[in-house]
C-alpha positions in Angstrom: 0.2 -0.2 -0.1 1.1 3.5 -0.9 -1.1 5.8 1.4 -4.6 5.7 3.1 -6.7 8.6 4.3 -8.1 6.2 6.8 -8.9 8.1 9.8 -9.1 11.3 8.2 -12.8 11.4 6.7 -16.2 9.8 8.1 -17.8 7.3 5.6 -15.2 7.1 2.9 -11.5 5.7 3.2 -9.2 6.3 0.0 -6.1 4.0 -0.5 -3.6 4.3 -3.2 -2.4 0.3 -3.4 0.4 -1.3 -5.7 -1.4 -4.5 -6.7 1.0 -7.7 -7.3 -0.5 -10.5 -9.9 -2.7 -12.4 -7.8 -5.7 -14.8 -7.8 -7.0 -14.5 -4.1 -10.5 -16.9 -3.3 -13.6 -15.4 -3.4 -14.4 -12.5 -0.8 -16.2 -9.7 0.0 -16.3 -6.5 1.5 -18.2 -4.8 4.1 -18.1 -1.8 2.8 -19.1 -0.2 -1.0 -15.5 -0.3 -3.1 -14.4 1.4 -6.3 -11.6 0.8 -8.0 -9.9 3.6 -10.1 -7.0 2.3 -12.2 -4.0 4.5 -12.6 -1.9 2.3 -15.0 -3.4 -0.1 -17.2 -4.0 -4.0 -16.8 -5.7 -6.9 -17.7 -8.4 -8.4 -14.8 -10.6 -11.2 -15.3 -13.8 -11.0 -12.9 -15.9 -14.4 -12.6 -19.8 -13.6 -13.5 -22.4 -16.4 -13.5 -19.3 -19.1 -12.9 -17.3 -17.4 -15.8 -14.7 -15.3 -15.5 -15.1 -12.4 -18.3 -11.8 -10.0 -19.0 -11.3 -6.9 -18.7 -8.4 -4.3 -20.4 -8.7 -2.2 -16.7 -7.1 1.4 -18.2 -7.3 4.7 -16.7 -11.0 6.2 -16.8 -12.9 3.0 -16.6 -13.9 2.0 -12.9 -14.9 -1.2 -11.3 -18.0 -1.1 -8.3 -18.2 -3.6 -5.9 -21.6 -3.2 -3.5 -20.8 -3.9 -0.1 -21.3 -7.9 0.9 -21.4 -9.1 -3.0 -19.1 -12.1 -3.5 -16.8 -11.5 -5.8 -13.5 -13.5 -7.4 -10.9 -11.5 -9.6 -7.7 -12.7 -11.3 -5.6 -9.6 -11.1 -2.4 -8.5 -13.2 0.1 -6.0 -11.6 -1.3 -2.4 -11.7 -1.5 0.8 -9.2 -5.1 1.7 -8.5 -6.9 3.7 -6.0 -9.4 2.4 -3.9 -12.2 3.8 -2.2 -14.6 2.6 0.5 -18.1 3.6 0.8 -19.1 2.7 4.2 -22.6 1.0 4.2 -24.5 3.4 6.6 -23.8 6.7 4.7 -24.4 4.9 1.2 -27.5 3.6 2.6 -28.6 7.0 4.2 -28.2 8.4 0.4 -30.0 6.0 -1.1 -33.1 6.0 1.6 -33.1 9.7 1.3 -33.0 9.7 -2.4 -35.2 6.3 -2.9 -32.7 5.3 -5.4 -31.9 1.4 -5.9 -28.6 -0.3 -4.7 -26.1 0.2 -6.7 -24.8 -3.0 -8.9 -21.4 -4.5 -9.2 -20.4 -3.4 -12.4 -17.2 -2.2 -15.0 -17.3 0.7 -17.0 -15.8 3.8 -18.0 -17.3 6.7 -15.9 -15.5 10.3 -16.3 -17.7 11.8 -13.0 -16.1 8.7 -10.6 -12.7 9.2 -12.1 -13.0 12.9 -11.7 -13.9 12.6 -8.1 -10.9 9.8 -7.4 -8.3 12.0 -8.5 -9.6 14.9 -6.5 -10.1 12.8 -3.4 -5.9 11.4 -4.5 -5.1 15.1 -5.0 -6.4 16.2 -1.5 -4.7 13.1 0.4 -1.3 13.5 -1.4 -1.3 17.2 -0.9 -1.4 16.5 3.0 -5.5 16.7 3.3 -4.9 20.4 3.3 -8.3 21.2 2.6 -9.6 19.6 5.6 -12.1 16.7 6.6 -15.5 18.6 5.2 -13.7 18.0 1.7 -13.3 14.8 1.5 -16.5 14.1 3.3 -18.5 15.7 0.5 -16.7 14.3 -2.4 -17.5 10.9 -0.6 -21.2 12.1 -0.6 -21.1 13.2 -4.5 -19.5 9.9 -5.2 -22.5 7.4 -3.2 -24.9 10.0 -5.1 -23.7 9.9 -8.2 -23.1 5.5 -8.4 -26.9 5.4 -7.0 -28.0 7.4 -10.3 -29.5 10.3 -7.7 -30.7 13.4 -10.2 -28.8 16.6 -9.5 -32.4 18.5 -8.7 -33.8 18.5 -5.6 -37.7 17.8 -5.2 -39.9 20.2 -5.3 -40.7 20.7 -1.6 -36.9 21.3 -1.1 -36.0 23.7 -3.4 -35.7 26.5 -1.2 -32.3 24.8 0.3 -32.0 25.5 3.9 -34.5 27.9 5.5 -32.8 31.4 6.1 -33.2 31.0 10.0 -31.3 27.9 9.8 -29.2 29.2 7.6 -28.0 31.5 9.9 -27.9 29.3 12.8 -25.4 27.0 10.8 -23.1 29.9 9.8 -23.3 31.0 13.4 -22.2 27.2 14.7 -18.9 27.2 11.9 -17.6 30.7 13.1 -18.0 29.5 16.8 -15.8 26.1 15.7 -13.4 27.4 13.0 -10.8 25.8 15.0 -12.0 22.4 14.8 -11.9 19.7 11.9 -15.6 20.1 11.6 -17.4 17.0 9.9 -20.6 17.1 7.1 -22.3 15.2 9.8 -21.9 17.6 12.5 -22.9 20.3 10.5 -26.1 18.6 9.2 -27.1 17.8 12.1 -27.5 21.6 13.3 -30.3 22.1 10.4 -31.9 18.9 11.0 -30.9 17.0 7.5 -28.8 14.0 6.4 -25.4 15.0 5.4 -26.2 14.0 1.8 -29.0 16.4 1.6 -27.2 19.1 3.9 -24.4 19.2 1.1 -26.7 19.8 -1.6 -29.2 22.1 0.0 -26.5 24.1 1.7 -25.0 24.7 -2.1 -27.8 26.0 -3.6 -28.6 28.4 -0.7 -25.1 30.2 -0.8 -23.9 28.7 -4.0 -20.7 27.1 -2.7 -20.3 23.8 -0.9 -19.7 23.7 2.9 -16.0 22.9 2.2 -15.6 26.4 0.3 -17.4 28.3 3.1 -15.3 27.0 5.7 -12.6 27.8 4.3 -13.6 31.3 3.3 -14.7 31.7 6.7 -11.7 30.6 7.9 -10.0 33.3 5.7 -11.7 36.0 6.7 -11.4 35.0 10.9 -7.3 35.4 9.7 -7.5 38.6 8.0 -9.2 39.9 11.0 -6.4 38.8 13.6 -3.5 39.8 11.0 -5.0 43.5 10.5 -6.0 43.8 14.5 -3.5 42.1 16.3 0.2 41.2 16.4 -0.4 37.4 17.7 2.1 35.1 15.8 1.4 33.5 12.4 1.2 29.5 13.4 -0.9 30.6 16.4 -3.5 32.2 14.1 -3.2 29.4 11.7 -4.0 26.8 14.7 -6.9 29.6 15.9 -8.6 29.4 12.4 -8.1 25.5 12.1 -5.5 25.5 9.3 -3.6 23.4 11.7 -0.1 23.9 10.6 1.5 27.5 9.3 2.5 26.2 6.1 -0.9 25.2 4.8 -2.2 28.2 6.2 0.0 30.4 4.2 -0.5 28.4 0.9 -4.5 28.7 1.3 -4.2 32.3 2.3 -2.1 33.0 -0.5 -4.1 31.1 -3.1 -7.3 32.8 -1.8 -5.8 36.6 -1.1 -2.6 36.6 -3.9 -0.1 37.5 -1.0 1.4 35.7 2.2 -0.2 36.1 5.4 3.0 38.2 6.7 2.6 40.5 3.9 -0.9 41.0 4.3 -0.1 42.2 8.0 2.6 44.7 7.2 0.2 46.2 4.6 -1.5 47.8 7.7 1.6 48.6 9.8 
């Protein structure tokens, strides 16, 4: 294994793995799994008693529902494995009235794009925080279940204004914490999947971007109005480290935190 996101995100684990040539006995997984190839290789899946050969190349994905027995003959290959917890997957399915995902292997640009975004986040040191990975996991589950992007008519309004104010106040008071999708959804009484959708509908941005923007705004105030050390500001605003803070601050403002502070002195 090259690396894993285990314990970073709730409901989704992403691992980059180098597979050797192997043929394990039949097995199943407690989680829904998506395998995204990073390098090409032939793979054979046992389907209805016969092995069927697939040329797995970047852009193709293999989906394995939780609890479904499977057997494969695998050549050496570099892959990303995304495990979506059964509980998280079921919540999305029940809320959307969607049927369970079925085992399949096919080209899927959406899954490939989400997988590569998760890989970039992991290999970049999880700079965007917990909320980012969890939102991508929910989006992936919704896509695999065929959930339509449009909300039902009764939910077109997103989040009610008073609830949204309650939520943004909660975010402001917890900026130093690595908040989860579940904790934010609980504030407004929605499922994590419905929360992520309705929040973007109400604000125009996904929850993780709103959180980063709120942290940047707090950091700006602290840089302008205090002489607190930049490392302390990074921790107080939830960025975790001065290097991560500097990277995201410069991405948002075009200058470093120290240069921003100096412009007000």
